[in-house]
CHARMM-style PDB file with segment names, atoms N, HN, CA, C and O in Angstrom:
ATOM      1  N   MET     1     -25.850   6.928  36.949  1.00  0.00      PROA
ATOM      2  CA  MET     1     -24.824   6.301  36.131  1.00  0.00      PROA
ATOM      3  C   MET     1     -23.624   7.247  36.048  1.00  0.00      PROA
ATOM      4  O   MET     1     -23.782   8.444  35.806  1.00  0.00      PROA
ATOM      5  N   ARG     2     -22.458   6.712  36.245  1.00  0.00      PROA
ATOM      6  HN  ARG     2     -22.329   5.740  36.442  1.00  0.00      PROA
ATOM      7  CA  ARG     2     -21.229   7.504  36.240  1.00  0.00      PROA
ATOM      8  C   ARG     2     -20.578   7.434  34.862  1.00  0.00      PROA
ATOM      9  O   ARG     2     -20.488   6.360  34.268  1.00  0.00      PROA
ATOM     10  N   SER     3     -20.131   8.569  34.360  1.00  0.00      PROA
ATOM     11  HN  SER     3     -20.204   9.442  34.843  1.00  0.00      PROA
ATOM     12  CA  SER     3     -19.432   8.570  33.076  1.00  0.00      PROA
ATOM     13  C   SER     3     -17.944   8.376  33.324  1.00  0.00      PROA
ATOM     14  O   SER     3     -17.363   9.007  34.207  1.00  0.00      PROA
ATOM     15  N   TRP     4     -17.340   7.504  32.544  1.00  0.00      PROA
ATOM     16  HN  TRP     4     -17.812   6.991  31.827  1.00  0.00      PROA
ATOM     17  CA  TRP     4     -15.931   7.176  32.713  1.00  0.00      PROA
ATOM     18  C   TRP     4     -15.102   7.895  31.655  1.00  0.00      PROA
ATOM     19  O   TRP     4     -15.542   8.079  30.520  1.00  0.00      PROA
ATOM     20  N   CYS     5     -13.921   8.289  32.038  1.00  0.00      PROA
ATOM     21  HN  CYS     5     -13.564   8.140  32.960  1.00  0.00      PROA
ATOM     22  CA  CYS     5     -12.986   8.903  31.103  1.00  0.00      PROA
ATOM     23  C   CYS     5     -12.183   7.797  30.426  1.00  0.00      PROA
ATOM     24  O   CYS     5     -12.026   6.711  30.982  1.00  0.00      PROA
ATOM     25  N   LEU     6     -11.683   8.069  29.243  1.00  0.00      PROA
ATOM     26  HN  LEU     6     -11.811   8.951  28.791  1.00  0.00      PROA
ATOM     27  CA  LEU     6     -10.880   7.090  28.509  1.00  0.00      PROA
ATOM     28  C   LEU     6      -9.643   6.676  29.299  1.00  0.00      PROA
ATOM     29  O   LEU     6      -9.240   5.513  29.262  1.00  0.00      PROA
ATOM     30  N   CYS     7      -9.040   7.626  30.013  1.00  0.00      PROA
ATOM     31  HN  CYS     7      -9.367   8.571  30.043  1.00  0.00      PROA
ATOM     32  CA  CYS     7      -7.835   7.299  30.780  1.00  0.00      PROA
ATOM     33  C   CYS     7      -8.145   6.388  31.962  1.00  0.00      PROA
ATOM     34  O   CYS     7      -7.239   5.738  32.483  1.00  0.00      PROA
ATOM     35  N   GLN     8      -9.394   6.324  32.397  1.00  0.00      PROA
ATOM     36  HN  GLN     8     -10.130   6.852  31.974  1.00  0.00      PROA
ATOM     37  CA  GLN     8      -9.788   5.437  33.484  1.00  0.00      PROA
ATOM     38  C   GLN     8     -10.149   4.045  32.976  1.00  0.00      PROA
ATOM     39  O   GLN     8     -10.115   3.082  33.742  1.00  0.00      PROA
ATOM     40  N   ILE     9     -10.489   3.927  31.706  1.00  0.00      PROA
ATOM     41  HN  ILE     9     -10.517   4.709  31.083  1.00  0.00      PROA
ATOM     42  CA  ILE     9     -10.921   2.648  31.135  1.00  0.00      PROA
ATOM     43  C   ILE     9      -9.777   1.919  30.439  1.00  0.00      PROA
ATOM     44  O   ILE     9      -9.566   0.729  30.675  1.00  0.00      PROA
ATOM     45  N   CYS    10      -9.047   2.613  29.593  1.00  0.00      PROA
ATOM     46  HN  CYS    10      -9.218   3.579  29.401  1.00  0.00      PROA
ATOM     47  CA  CYS    10      -8.038   1.993  28.734  1.00  0.00      PROA
ATOM     48  C   CYS    10      -6.723   1.787  29.473  1.00  0.00      PROA
ATOM     49  O   CYS    10      -6.255   2.676  30.185  1.00  0.00      PROA
ATOM     50  N   THR    11      -6.133   0.613  29.299  1.00  0.00      PROA
ATOM     51  HN  THR    11      -6.513  -0.109  28.720  1.00  0.00      PROA
ATOM     52  CA  THR    11      -4.828   0.314  29.906  1.00  0.00      PROA
ATOM     53  C   THR    11      -3.808  -0.137  28.869  1.00  0.00      PROA
ATOM     54  O   THR    11      -2.726  -0.597  29.234  1.00  0.00      PROA
ATOM     55  N   CYS    12      -4.132  -0.013  27.576  1.00  0.00      PROA
ATOM     56  HN  CYS    12      -5.010   0.361  27.280  1.00  0.00      PROA
ATOM     57  CA  CYS    12      -3.218  -0.497  26.538  1.00  0.00      PROA
ATOM     58  C   CYS    12      -2.049   0.458  26.303  1.00  0.00      PROA
ATOM     59  O   CYS    12      -1.000   0.029  25.822  1.00  0.00      PROA
ATOM     60  N   GLY    13      -2.205   1.746  26.633  1.00  0.00      PROA
ATOM     61  HN  GLY    13      -3.057   2.094  27.024  1.00  0.00      PROA
ATOM     62  CA  GLY    13      -1.123   2.700  26.446  1.00  0.00      PROA
ATOM     63  C   GLY    13      -1.136   3.414  25.113  1.00  0.00      PROA
ATOM     64  O   GLY    13      -0.332   4.322  24.903  1.00  0.00      PROA
ATOM     65  N   ARG    14      -2.022   3.035  24.202  1.00  0.00      PROA
ATOM     66  HN  ARG    14      -2.675   2.297  24.373  1.00  0.00      PROA
ATOM     67  CA  ARG    14      -2.085   3.674  22.888  1.00  0.00      PROA
ATOM     68  C   ARG    14      -3.029   4.874  22.869  1.00  0.00      PROA
ATOM     69  O   ARG    14      -2.940   5.719  21.979  1.00  0.00      PROA
ATOM     70  N   HSD    15      -3.924   4.951  23.837  1.00  0.00      PROA
ATOM     71  HN  HSD    15      -3.996   4.265  24.560  1.00  0.00      PROA
ATOM     72  CA  HSD    15      -4.896   6.037  23.870  1.00  0.00      PROA
ATOM     73  C   HSD    15      -4.454   7.107  24.859  1.00  0.00      PROA
ATOM     74  O   HSD    15      -3.843   6.813  25.887  1.00  0.00      PROA
ATOM     75  N   HSD    16      -4.772   8.341  24.529  1.00  0.00      PROA
ATOM     76  HN  HSD    16      -5.269   8.580  23.695  1.00  0.00      PROA
ATOM     77  CA  HSD    16      -4.433   9.466  25.394  1.00  0.00      PROA
ATOM     78  C   HSD    16      -5.714  10.060  25.956  1.00  0.00      PROA
ATOM     79  O   HSD    16      -6.772   9.988  25.330  1.00  0.00      PROA
ATOM     80  N   CYS    17      -5.610  10.635  27.120  1.00  0.00      PROA
ATOM     81  HN  CYS    17      -4.750  10.693  27.628  1.00  0.00      PROA
ATOM     82  CA  CYS    17      -6.749  11.241  27.792  1.00  0.00      PROA
ATOM     83  C   CYS    17      -7.214  12.469  27.011  1.00  0.00      PROA
ATOM     84  O   CYS    17      -6.400  13.333  26.684  1.00  0.00      PROA
ATOM     85  N   PRO    18      -8.513  12.559  26.708  1.00  0.00      PROA
ATOM     86  CA  PRO    18      -9.009  13.716  25.960  1.00  0.00      PROA
ATOM     87  C   PRO    18      -9.184  14.963  26.823  1.00  0.00      PROA
ATOM     88  O   PRO    18      -9.552  16.018  26.305  1.00  0.00      PROA
ATOM     89  N   HSD    19      -8.931  14.864  28.115  1.00  0.00      PROA
ATOM     90  HN  HSD    19      -8.632  14.007  28.535  1.00  0.00      PROA
ATOM     91  CA  HSD    19      -9.052  16.031  28.993  1.00  0.00      PROA
ATOM     92  C   HSD    19      -8.010  17.081  28.649  1.00  0.00      PROA
ATOM     93  O   HSD    19      -7.133  16.856  27.816  1.00  0.00      PROA
ATOM     94  N   GLY    20      -8.117  18.209  29.290  1.00  0.00      PROA
ATOM     95  HN  GLY    20      -8.830  18.392  29.967  1.00  0.00      PROA
ATOM     96  CA  GLY    20      -7.159  19.290  29.082  1.00  0.00      PROA
ATOM     97  C   GLY    20      -5.767  18.891  29.558  1.00  0.00      PROA
ATOM     98  O   GLY    20      -5.558  17.770  30.022  1.00  0.00      PROA
ATOM     99  N   THR    21      -4.832  19.803  29.440  1.00  0.00      PROA
ATOM    100  HN  THR    21      -5.002  20.713  29.063  1.00  0.00      PROA
ATOM    101  CA  THR    21      -3.445  19.519  29.788  1.00  0.00      PROA
ATOM    102  C   THR    21      -3.258  19.440  31.295  1.00  0.00      PROA
ATOM    103  O   THR    21      -4.063  19.958  32.069  1.00  0.00      PROA
ATOM    104  N   THR    22      -2.200  18.794  31.682  1.00  0.00      PROA
ATOM    105  HN  THR    22      -1.546  18.373  31.053  1.00  0.00      PROA
ATOM    106  CA  THR    22      -1.854  18.710  33.100  1.00  0.00      PROA
ATOM    107  C   THR    22      -0.813  19.771  33.414  1.00  0.00      PROA
ATOM    108  O   THR    22      -0.350  20.464  32.508  1.00  0.00      PROA
ATOM    109  N   ARG    23      -0.443  19.910  34.656  1.00  0.00      PROA
ATOM    110  HN  ARG    23      -0.819  19.347  35.392  1.00  0.00      PROA
ATOM    111  CA  ARG    23       0.506  20.944  35.071  1.00  0.00      PROA
ATOM    112  C   ARG    23       1.884  20.743  34.440  1.00  0.00      PROA
ATOM    113  O   ARG    23       2.634  21.710  34.312  1.00  0.00      PROA
ATOM    114  N   ILE    24       2.232  19.553  34.053  1.00  0.00      PROA
ATOM    115  HN  ILE    24       1.622  18.767  34.157  1.00  0.00      PROA
ATOM    116  CA  ILE    24       3.541  19.283  33.458  1.00  0.00      PROA
ATOM    117  C   ILE    24       3.711  20.081  32.166  1.00  0.00      PROA
ATOM    118  O   ILE    24       4.802  20.569  31.869  1.00  0.00      PROA
ATOM    119  N   TYR    25       2.636  20.208  31.407  1.00  0.00      PROA
ATOM    120  HN  TYR    25       1.750  19.811  31.648  1.00  0.00      PROA
ATOM    121  CA  TYR    25       2.709  20.826  30.087  1.00  0.00      PROA
ATOM    122  C   TYR    25       2.386  22.323  30.067  1.00  0.00      PROA
ATOM    123  O   TYR    25       2.464  22.938  29.004  1.00  0.00      PROA
ATOM    124  N   GLU    26       2.032  22.920  31.187  1.00  0.00      PROA
ATOM    125  HN  GLU    26       1.969  22.420  32.051  1.00  0.00      PROA
ATOM    126  CA  GLU    26       1.607  24.319  31.185  1.00  0.00      PROA
ATOM    127  C   GLU    26       2.698  25.270  30.707  1.00  0.00      PROA
ATOM    128  O   GLU    26       2.399  26.189  29.945  1.00  0.00      PROA
ATOM    129  N   ASN    27       3.947  25.089  31.120  1.00  0.00      PROA
ATOM    130  HN  ASN    27       4.190  24.342  31.739  1.00  0.00      PROA
ATOM    131  CA  ASN    27       5.022  26.012  30.773  1.00  0.00      PROA
ATOM    132  C   ASN    27       6.034  25.416  29.795  1.00  0.00      PROA
ATOM    133  O   ASN    27       7.114  25.978  29.611  1.00  0.00      PROA
ATOM    134  N   SER    28       5.702  24.299  29.172  1.00  0.00      PROA
ATOM    135  HN  SER    28       4.825  23.843  29.321  1.00  0.00      PROA
ATOM    136  CA  SER    28       6.674  23.636  28.308  1.00  0.00      PROA
ATOM    137  C   SER    28       6.698  24.198  26.890  1.00  0.00      PROA
ATOM    138  O   SER    28       7.691  24.015  26.187  1.00  0.00      PROA
ATOM    139  N   GLY    29       5.647  24.870  26.449  1.00  0.00      PROA
ATOM    140  HN  GLY    29       4.840  25.018  27.021  1.00  0.00      PROA
ATOM    141  CA  GLY    29       5.615  25.438  25.105  1.00  0.00      PROA
ATOM    142  C   GLY    29       5.142  24.467  24.042  1.00  0.00      PROA
ATOM    143  O   GLY    29       5.176  24.807  22.860  1.00  0.00      PROA
ATOM    144  N   ILE    30       4.706  23.280  24.408  1.00  0.00      PROA
ATOM    145  HN  ILE    30       4.679  23.004  25.368  1.00  0.00      PROA
ATOM    146  CA  ILE    30       4.193  22.310  23.441  1.00  0.00      PROA
ATOM    147  C   ILE    30       2.790  22.752  23.029  1.00  0.00      PROA
ATOM    148  O   ILE    30       1.955  23.054  23.881  1.00  0.00      PROA
ATOM    149  N   SER    31       2.535  22.790  21.721  1.00  0.00      PROA
ATOM    150  HN  SER    31       3.213  22.545  21.028  1.00  0.00      PROA
ATOM    151  CA  SER    31       1.254  23.295  21.232  1.00  0.00      PROA
ATOM    152  C   SER    31       0.097  22.353  21.550  1.00  0.00      PROA
ATOM    153  O   SER    31      -0.993  22.817  21.885  1.00  0.00      PROA
ATOM    154  N   CYS    32       0.306  21.053  21.452  1.00  0.00      PROA
ATOM    155  HN  CYS    32       1.191  20.676  21.179  1.00  0.00      PROA
ATOM    156  CA  CYS    32      -0.761  20.081  21.717  1.00  0.00      PROA
ATOM    157  C   CYS    32      -0.155  18.883  22.440  1.00  0.00      PROA
ATOM    158  O   CYS    32       0.264  17.930  21.783  1.00  0.00      PROA
ATOM    159  N   PRO    33      -0.097  18.897  23.751  1.00  0.00      PROA
ATOM    160  CA  PRO    33       0.568  17.825  24.480  1.00  0.00      PROA
ATOM    161  C   PRO    33      -0.192  16.510  24.492  1.00  0.00      PROA
ATOM    162  O   PRO    33       0.350  15.507  24.955  1.00  0.00      PROA
ATOM    163  N   THR    34      -1.434  16.474  24.000  1.00  0.00      PROA
ATOM    164  HN  THR    34      -1.874  17.289  23.624  1.00  0.00      PROA
ATOM    165  CA  THR    34      -2.199  15.234  24.029  1.00  0.00      PROA
ATOM    166  C   THR    34      -1.824  14.295  22.889  1.00  0.00      PROA
ATOM    167  O   THR    34      -2.244  13.138  22.893  1.00  0.00      PROA
ATOM    168  N   THR    35      -1.041  14.762  21.907  1.00  0.00      PROA
ATOM    169  HN  THR    35      -0.700  15.702  21.904  1.00  0.00      PROA
ATOM    170  CA  THR    35      -0.639  13.886  20.808  1.00  0.00      PROA
ATOM    171  C   THR    35       0.841  13.541  20.923  1.00  0.00      PROA
ATOM    172  O   THR    35       1.686  14.421  21.092  1.00  0.00      PROA
ATOM    173  N   GLU    36       1.132  12.287  20.831  1.00  0.00      PROA
ATOM    174  HN  GLU    36       0.446  11.573  20.693  1.00  0.00      PROA
ATOM    175  CA  GLU    36       2.508  11.806  20.906  1.00  0.00      PROA
ATOM    176  C   GLU    36       3.240  12.033  19.586  1.00  0.00      PROA
ATOM    177  O   GLU    36       4.469  12.093  19.559  1.00  0.00      PROA
ATOM    178  N   TYR    37       2.494  12.158  18.501  1.00  0.00      PROA
ATOM    179  HN  TYR    37       1.495  12.109  18.523  1.00  0.00      PROA
ATOM    180  CA  TYR    37       3.082  12.330  17.168  1.00  0.00      PROA
ATOM    181  C   TYR    37       3.921  13.600  17.090  1.00  0.00      PROA
ATOM    182  O   TYR    37       5.011  13.588  16.518  1.00  0.00      PROA
ATOM    183  N   LEU    38       3.424  14.688  17.657  1.00  0.00      PROA
ATOM    184  HN  LEU    38       2.539  14.697  18.122  1.00  0.00      PROA
ATOM    185  CA  LEU    38       4.157  15.954  17.607  1.00  0.00      PROA
ATOM    186  C   LEU    38       5.464  15.890  18.389  1.00  0.00      PROA
ATOM    187  O   LEU    38       6.414  16.604  18.068  1.00  0.00      PROA
ATOM    188  N   GLU    39       5.519  15.048  19.405  1.00  0.00      PROA
ATOM    189  HN  GLU    39       4.747  14.468  19.667  1.00  0.00      PROA
ATOM    190  CA  GLU    39       6.734  14.919  20.202  1.00  0.00      PROA
ATOM    191  C   GLU    39       7.799  14.094  19.494  1.00  0.00      PROA
ATOM    192  O   GLU    39       8.990  14.365  19.649  1.00  0.00      PROA
ATOM    193  N   LYS    40       7.394  13.095  18.722  1.00  0.00      PROA
ATOM    194  HN  LYS    40       6.427  12.875  18.597  1.00  0.00      PROA
ATOM    195  CA  LYS    40       8.348  12.159  18.118  1.00  0.00      PROA
ATOM    196  C   LYS    40       8.829  12.570  16.728  1.00  0.00      PROA
ATOM    197  O   LYS    40       9.971  12.283  16.369  1.00  0.00      PROA
ATOM    198  N   TYR    41       7.979  13.239  15.935  1.00  0.00      PROA
ATOM    199  HN  TYR    41       7.052  13.472  16.227  1.00  0.00      PROA
ATOM    200  CA  TYR    41       8.319  13.510  14.545  1.00  0.00      PROA
ATOM    201  C   TYR    41       8.427  15.014  14.300  1.00  0.00      PROA
ATOM    202  O   TYR    41       7.597  15.777  14.795  1.00  0.00      PROA
ATOM    203  N   PRO    42       9.436  15.449  13.545  1.00  0.00      PROA
ATOM    204  CA  PRO    42       9.590  16.887  13.267  1.00  0.00      PROA
ATOM    205  C   PRO    42       8.543  17.361  12.259  1.00  0.00      PROA
ATOM    206  O   PRO    42       7.997  16.573  11.487  1.00  0.00      PROA
ATOM    207  N   THR    43       8.283  18.647  12.285  1.00  0.00      PROA
ATOM    208  HN  THR    43       8.726  19.287  12.912  1.00  0.00      PROA
ATOM    209  CA  THR    43       7.347  19.211  11.316  1.00  0.00      PROA
ATOM    210  C   THR    43       8.104  19.596  10.049  1.00  0.00      PROA
ATOM    211  O   THR    43       9.245  20.054  10.110  1.00  0.00      PROA
ATOM    212  N   TYR    44       7.468  19.407   8.922  1.00  0.00      PROA
ATOM    213  HN  TYR    44       6.542  19.035   8.873  1.00  0.00      PROA
ATOM    214  CA  TYR    44       8.065  19.739   7.638  1.00  0.00      PROA
ATOM    215  C   TYR    44       7.235  20.827   6.979  1.00  0.00      PROA
ATOM    216  O   TYR    44       6.049  20.986   7.267  1.00  0.00      PROA
ATOM    217  N   GLY    45       7.869  21.563   6.100  1.00  0.00      PROA
ATOM    218  HN  GLY    45       8.833  21.433   5.866  1.00  0.00      PROA
ATOM    219  CA  GLY    45       7.174  22.627   5.381  1.00  0.00      PROA
ATOM    220  C   GLY    45       6.310  22.066   4.275  1.00  0.00      PROA
ATOM    221  O   GLY    45       5.858  20.923   4.341  1.00  0.00      PROA
ATOM    222  N   ASN    46       6.089  22.863   3.276  1.00  0.00      PROA
ATOM    223  HN  ASN    46       6.456  23.791   3.223  1.00  0.00      PROA
ATOM    224  CA  ASN    46       5.291  22.458   2.130  1.00  0.00      PROA
ATOM    225  C   ASN    46       6.129  21.573   1.220  1.00  0.00      PROA
ATOM    226  O   ASN    46       6.842  22.085   0.357  1.00  0.00      PROA
ATOM    227  N   VAL    47       6.061  20.273   1.392  1.00  0.00      PROA
ATOM    228  HN  VAL    47       5.482  19.858   2.094  1.00  0.00      PROA
ATOM    229  CA  VAL    47       6.849  19.327   0.607  1.00  0.00      PROA
ATOM    230  C   VAL    47       5.911  18.586  -0.336  1.00  0.00      PROA
ATOM    231  O   VAL    47       4.940  17.968   0.100  1.00  0.00      PROA
ATOM    232  N   LEU    48       6.205  18.652  -1.621  1.00  0.00      PROA
ATOM    233  HN  LEU    48       6.994  19.155  -1.975  1.00  0.00      PROA
ATOM    234  CA  LEU    48       5.396  17.950  -2.610  1.00  0.00      PROA
ATOM    235  C   LEU    48       5.809  16.485  -2.692  1.00  0.00      PROA
ATOM    236  O   LEU    48       6.983  16.173  -2.491  1.00  0.00      PROA
ATOM    237  N   PRO    49       4.875  15.576  -2.982  1.00  0.00      PROA
ATOM    238  CA  PRO    49       5.233  14.171  -3.128  1.00  0.00      PROA
ATOM    239  C   PRO    49       6.102  13.969  -4.365  1.00  0.00      PROA
ATOM    240  O   PRO    49       6.030  14.768  -5.299  1.00  0.00      PROA
ATOM    241  N   PRO    50       6.924  12.916  -4.394  1.00  0.00      PROA
ATOM    242  CA  PRO    50       7.769  12.678  -5.566  1.00  0.00      PROA
ATOM    243  C   PRO    50       6.925  12.315  -6.789  1.00  0.00      PROA
ATOM    244  O   PRO    50       5.803  11.825  -6.665  1.00  0.00      PROA
ATOM    245  N   GLN    51       7.485  12.565  -7.964  1.00  0.00      PROA
ATOM    246  HN  GLN    51       8.396  12.964  -8.066  1.00  0.00      PROA
ATOM    247  CA  GLN    51       6.794  12.245  -9.210  1.00  0.00      PROA
ATOM    248  C   GLN    51       6.716  10.730  -9.385  1.00  0.00      PROA
ATOM    249  O   GLN    51       7.590   9.999  -8.917  1.00  0.00      PROA
ATOM    250  N   SER    52       5.687  10.273 -10.046  1.00  0.00      PROA
ATOM    251  HN  SER    52       4.977  10.866 -10.426  1.00  0.00      PROA
ATOM    252  CA  SER    52       5.484   8.853 -10.269  1.00  0.00      PROA
ATOM    253  C   SER    52       6.526   8.303 -11.242  1.00  0.00      PROA
ATOM    254  O   SER    52       6.855   8.943 -12.240  1.00  0.00      PROA
ATOM    255  N   LEU    53       7.036   7.119 -10.942  1.00  0.00      PROA
ATOM    256  HN  LEU    53       6.768   6.599 -10.131  1.00  0.00      PROA
ATOM    257  CA  LEU    53       8.003   6.467 -11.817  1.00  0.00      PROA
ATOM    258  C   LEU    53       7.338   5.453 -12.748  1.00  0.00      PROA
ATOM    259  O   LEU    53       8.013   4.766 -13.515  1.00  0.00      PROA
ATOM    260  N   LYS    54       6.023   5.368 -12.676  1.00  0.00      PROA
ATOM    261  HN  LYS    54       5.475   5.927 -12.053  1.00  0.00      PROA
ATOM    262  CA  LYS    54       5.281   4.436 -13.509  1.00  0.00      PROA
ATOM    263  C   LYS    54       5.339   4.891 -14.968  1.00  0.00      PROA
ATOM    264  O   LYS    54       5.088   6.063 -15.250  1.00  0.00      PROA
ATOM    265  N   PRO    55       5.665   3.992 -15.903  1.00  0.00      PROA
ATOM    266  CA  PRO    55       5.733   4.399 -17.314  1.00  0.00      PROA
ATOM    267  C   PRO    55       4.342   4.739 -17.854  1.00  0.00      PROA
ATOM    268  O   PRO    55       3.342   4.174 -17.412  1.00  0.00      PROA
ATOM    269  N   LYS    56       4.289   5.651 -18.795  1.00  0.00      PROA
ATOM    270  HN  LYS    56       5.102   6.111 -19.154  1.00  0.00      PROA
ATOM    271  CA  LYS    56       3.020   6.053 -19.388  1.00  0.00      PROA
ATOM    272  C   LYS    56       2.512   4.946 -20.305  1.00  0.00      PROA
ATOM    273  O   LYS    56       3.282   4.328 -21.040  1.00  0.00      PROA
ATOM    274  N   GLN    57       1.209   4.706 -20.251  1.00  0.00      PROA
ATOM    275  HN  GLN    57       0.583   5.208 -19.654  1.00  0.00      PROA
ATOM    276  CA  GLN    57       0.591   3.668 -21.070  1.00  0.00      PROA
ATOM    277  C   GLN    57       0.164   4.281 -22.400  1.00  0.00      PROA
ATOM    278  O   GLN    57      -0.946   4.800 -22.519  1.00  0.00      PROA
ATOM    279  N   GLU    58       1.032   4.222 -23.385  1.00  0.00      PROA
ATOM    280  HN  GLU    58       1.933   3.801 -23.288  1.00  0.00      PROA
ATOM    281  CA  GLU    58       0.722   4.740 -24.709  1.00  0.00      PROA
ATOM    282  C   GLU    58       0.469   3.567 -25.649  1.00  0.00      PROA
ATOM    283  O   GLU    58       1.142   2.540 -25.569  1.00  0.00      PROA
ATOM    284  N   PHE    59      -0.502   3.730 -26.534  1.00  0.00      PROA
ATOM    285  HN  PHE    59      -1.049   4.565 -26.599  1.00  0.00      PROA
ATOM    286  CA  PHE    59      -0.830   2.682 -27.489  1.00  0.00      PROA
ATOM    287  C   PHE    59       0.248   2.614 -28.556  1.00  0.00      PROA
ATOM    288  O   PHE    59       0.589   3.623 -29.175  1.00  0.00      PROA
ATOM    289  N   ARG    60       0.782   1.414 -28.768  1.00  0.00      PROA
ATOM    290  HN  ARG    60       0.505   0.595 -28.266  1.00  0.00      PROA
ATOM    291  CA  ARG    60       1.807   1.194 -29.793  1.00  0.00      PROA
ATOM    292  C   ARG    60       1.280   0.147 -30.775  1.00  0.00      PROA
ATOM    293  O   ARG    60       1.329  -1.047 -30.479  1.00  0.00      PROA
ATOM    294  N   PRO    61       0.781   0.568 -31.928  1.00  0.00      PROA
ATOM    295  CA  PRO    61       0.245  -0.405 -32.880  1.00  0.00      PROA
ATOM    296  C   PRO    61       1.364  -1.233 -33.508  1.00  0.00      PROA
ATOM    297  O   PRO    61       2.489  -0.766 -33.680  1.00  0.00      PROA
ATOM    298  N   CYS    62       1.021  -2.472 -33.843  1.00  0.00      PROA
ATOM    299  HN  CYS    62       0.106  -2.852 -33.704  1.00  0.00      PROA
ATOM    300  CA  CYS    62       1.979  -3.367 -34.489  1.00  0.00      PROA
ATOM    301  C   CYS    62       2.095  -2.974 -35.963  1.00  0.00      PROA
ATOM    302  O   CYS    62       1.084  -2.863 -36.657  1.00  0.00      PROA
ATOM    303  N   ARG    63       3.307  -2.768 -36.437  1.00  0.00      PROA
ATOM    304  HN  ARG    63       4.129  -2.858 -35.874  1.00  0.00      PROA
ATOM    305  CA  ARG    63       3.530  -2.301 -37.813  1.00  0.00      PROA
ATOM    306  C   ARG    63       3.798  -3.453 -38.783  1.00  0.00      PROA
ATOM    307  O   ARG    63       3.977  -3.228 -39.980  1.00  0.00      PROA
ATOM    308  N   ARG    64       3.826  -4.704 -38.264  1.00  0.00      PROA
ATOM    309  HN  ARG    64       3.681  -4.887 -37.291  1.00  0.00      PROA
ATOM    310  CA  ARG    64       4.090  -5.848 -39.139  1.00  0.00      PROA
ATOM    311  C   ARG    64       2.845  -6.223 -39.944  1.00  0.00      PROA
ATOM    312  O   ARG    64       1.724  -5.847 -39.602  1.00  0.00      PROA
ATOM    313  N   LYS    65       3.072  -6.968 -41.013  1.00  0.00      PROA
ATOM    314  HN  LYS    65       3.983  -7.273 -41.292  1.00  0.00      PROA
ATOM    315  CA  LYS    65       1.973  -7.433 -41.840  1.00  0.00      PROA
ATOM    316  C   LYS    65       1.249  -8.575 -41.134  1.00  0.00      PROA
ATOM    317  O   LYS    65       1.886  -9.420 -40.505  1.00  0.00      PROA
ATOM    318  N   MET    66      -0.082  -8.603 -41.234  1.00  0.00      PROA
ATOM    319  HN  MET    66      -0.600  -7.916 -41.744  1.00  0.00      PROA
ATOM    320  CA  MET    66      -0.872  -9.622 -40.564  1.00  0.00      PROA
ATOM    321  C   MET    66      -0.747 -10.963 -41.290  1.00  0.00      PROA
ATOM    322  O   MET    66      -0.803 -11.023 -42.519  1.00  0.00      PROA
ATOM    323  N   GLU    67      -0.576 -12.040 -40.512  1.00  0.00      PROA
ATOM    324  HN  GLU    67      -0.531 -11.992 -39.514  1.00  0.00      PROA
ATOM    325  CA  GLU    67      -0.499 -13.382 -41.097  1.00  0.00      PROA
ATOM    326  C   GLU    67      -1.907 -13.860 -41.412  1.00  0.00      PROA
ATOM    327  O   GLU    67      -2.858 -13.473 -40.732  1.00  0.00      PROA
ATOM    328  N   GLY    68      -2.049 -14.669 -42.403  1.00  0.00      PROA
ATOM    329  HN  GLY    68      -1.276 -14.984 -42.955  1.00  0.00      PROA
ATOM    330  CA  GLY    68      -3.356 -15.190 -42.801  1.00  0.00      PROA
ATOM    331  C   GLY    68      -3.648 -16.545 -42.177  1.00  0.00      PROA
ATOM    332  O   GLY    68      -4.476 -17.280 -42.714  1.00  0.00      PROA
ATOM    333  N   ILE    69      -3.018 -16.909 -41.084  1.00  0.00      PROA
ATOM    334  HN  ILE    69      -2.346 -16.311 -40.648  1.00  0.00      PROA
ATOM    335  CA  ILE    69      -3.189 -18.217 -40.456  1.00  0.00      PROA
ATOM    336  C   ILE    69      -4.196 -18.084 -39.309  1.00  0.00      PROA
ATOM    337  O   ILE    69      -4.141 -17.138 -38.523  1.00  0.00      PROA
ATOM    338  N   THR    70      -5.122 -19.057 -39.231  1.00  0.00      PROA
ATOM    339  HN  THR    70      -5.167 -19.826 -39.870  1.00  0.00      PROA
ATOM    340  CA  THR    70      -6.106 -19.051 -38.155  1.00  0.00      PROA
ATOM    341  C   THR    70      -5.873 -20.239 -37.234  1.00  0.00      PROA
ATOM    342  O   THR    70      -5.272 -21.234 -37.639  1.00  0.00      PROA
ATOM    343  N   THR    71      -6.339 -20.141 -36.016  1.00  0.00      PROA
ATOM    344  HN  THR    71      -6.827 -19.332 -35.687  1.00  0.00      PROA
ATOM    345  CA  THR    71      -6.230 -21.251 -35.060  1.00  0.00      PROA
ATOM    346  C   THR    71      -7.551 -22.000 -34.966  1.00  0.00      PROA
ATOM    347  O   THR    71      -7.638 -22.996 -34.248  1.00  0.00      PROA
ATOM    348  N   PHE    72      -8.585 -21.544 -35.677  1.00  0.00      PROA
ATOM    349  HN  PHE    72      -8.515 -20.735 -36.260  1.00  0.00      PROA
ATOM    350  CA  PHE    72      -9.889 -22.187 -35.656  1.00  0.00      PROA
ATOM    351  C   PHE    72      -9.858 -23.458 -36.488  1.00  0.00      PROA
ATOM    352  O   PHE    72      -9.309 -23.462 -37.589  1.00  0.00      PROA
ATOM    353  N   LYS    73     -10.447 -24.548 -35.969  1.00  0.00      PROA
ATOM    354  HN  LYS    73     -10.893 -24.544 -35.074  1.00  0.00      PROA
ATOM    355  CA  LYS    73     -10.485 -25.823 -36.693  1.00  0.00      PROA
ATOM    356  C   LYS    73     -11.885 -26.275 -36.928  1.00  0.00      PROA
ATOM    357  OT1 LYS    73     -12.101 -27.330 -37.524  1.00  0.00      PROA
TER     358      LYS     73
END
């Protein structure tokens, strides 16, 4: 039984070959040429996510006087 590589099976273009680098990438200085993400998007430093804009859920009791009316019949 012959083992197939992903690059020999997949034709969709979304998968990359898990094998080592090819001669194209040997002298290019790219740290990981098997990922397309590193080529398209810049690296960022230690960036914290923005603070939440959701209001805090604090209990606010009603200060009005209670009515003596019921809805029960």
